[in-house]
N, C-alpha and C positions, 0 to 999 in steps of 0.2 A: 762516677762515670768511668766506663771502661777506656782503656788505652787504644787509640787508633793505630792501625797498621801503618807503618811508614814506608815510603818508596823513595828511590834515588831521585835527586834533582841537583842541578848545578846552581841553584839559588845560593848566594854567598852568605847564608846564615848557617852557623854550625848546627849539627844534628840535635844537640841538646836544646838549643834555642828554638829550632823548628818544632821539636816535640812539645815544648812548652806552649808555643803559639797555637799548634794544632789542638791541644787540649783546651786552651782558652777559647779558640774559635768554635770547637765542638760544643762547649758549654753555652756559648752565645747562641749557637745554632738551635739547640734544643729549647732554650728559653724563648727565643724568637718564634720558633715553630709552635710552641705551646701557647704563647700570647696570641699568635695568629689564630689558632683554633678557638681560643676563648673569645676573641673579638668576633669571630664568625658565629659563635654560640650566642653572643649578645645580639648580633645582627639578625639572626633567624628568629629569635624569641622575644625581642623587645615589644612592649605593649604600652599604651597610654597616649596622652595628648600629643606628645612629641614623637610619635611613632615614625612618621615618614622622615623627619629630620635626622633622628638617631639611626634609623635603619640605613639610610644613605651614608651618614658619617661613618658608621661602623664598617660598612663595606669598603669605603675609601681607605680607612685606617688599616683594614686587613690586607688590602692590596699592597699598601706600602710595606707592611711587615713581610709579606711574601717575597717581594723583591729583595729585601735584605736577607732573608733566609737563603736565597740562591747565591747572593754575593758572598756571604759569609762561608757557605759550604764550598764554593769555588776557591776562596782564599785558602781554606784548609787543605784542599787537594793540590793547589798550586805549590804549597810548602812541602809537598810530598806526603801529606797525610791522607787519611781516609775520612770522608765526611760521615758522621754518625747521625743521620737524620730521619730514620723511619719513625712511624707513629709509636712503636713499642720502645725504641731508643729514647724518644722524647719523653714518654710517660715515665720511663725509668730514671732519666737524668735531669728533668726539669726542676728548677728551684721555685717555679711559680706555684702558688697555692691553687687548688682546684677552683674552678669558677662555680659560684653558688647557684642554686636553682632559683634564680630571680628573673622576673620578666618586666617589672615596672621600670619605666625609663630611668628614674633617679637612681634606683638600686643598681641597675646595670652600669650606669655611669660611675657610681662610687666603686664598684668592683673593678672596673677597668682602670680607673684612676690609681687605685692601690697597686695594680699589677704593672701599669706603665711606669709609675714612679720607681718601683723596685727594680725593674729592668734597666731604666735609665741610670740609676745609681750603680748597678753592677757593671753596666757597660762603661761608665766613666772609670771605674776601678780597672777594667780591662784595658782601657787606653793607657793608664798609668803603668800597668804591667808590661804592655807591649813597648812603651817608651823605654822603660827600664831595661828591657831585654835587647834594645837596639833594633827593633823591627818597626821602622817608621811607616811602612806600608800597611801593616795590620793596625797600628795606632790610627792612621788616617782613615782606614775603612771604618773602624769603630767610632771615630769622631763623626762621620756621616750618619751612622746609625743613631748615635747619641743625639745629634742635632734633630733628627726626625722624631725620635721618641719624645724629646722635650716639646717639640711643636705639637705633636699629637696630644700630649698631656695638657698643654695649654688649651687646645680645642675642647678636650673633655672637661677640664676644670671650669671653663667659661660657662658650661651648662649648669654648674652647681652654684654659680654666683647669685 
């Protein structure tokens, strides 16, 4: 992922730490934005006996992701960085595998479970990185993202039981 342009700020984290956190946040941003779009893909195309339940669940989950996209992007800019969140930047930088061309309810759930679990794991790694860098605010923000990803994963996995 490319380096974000930095701007002056009086936040009491040194420049190197701020750059590290902006890079971390931008990676989280593109992964979240990609997962948002994949969740909407599932929402638009799901078919089967559980259509209405899954259609509504996916829309709810996508809305939660979109709120995190905004919060993460704003934290990156708060630290003096530039948020890198266009669709092209997301396609270039996301670590999420492409969503498969599936429409059957169970297949869409399985695809989302894989992606939510991967992002939850990388978000927890980001919490540790932010803690190690001494940026409690970024660690706290990512903790909230992690908590919501875990809850969403629980909702999805419950449909597979």
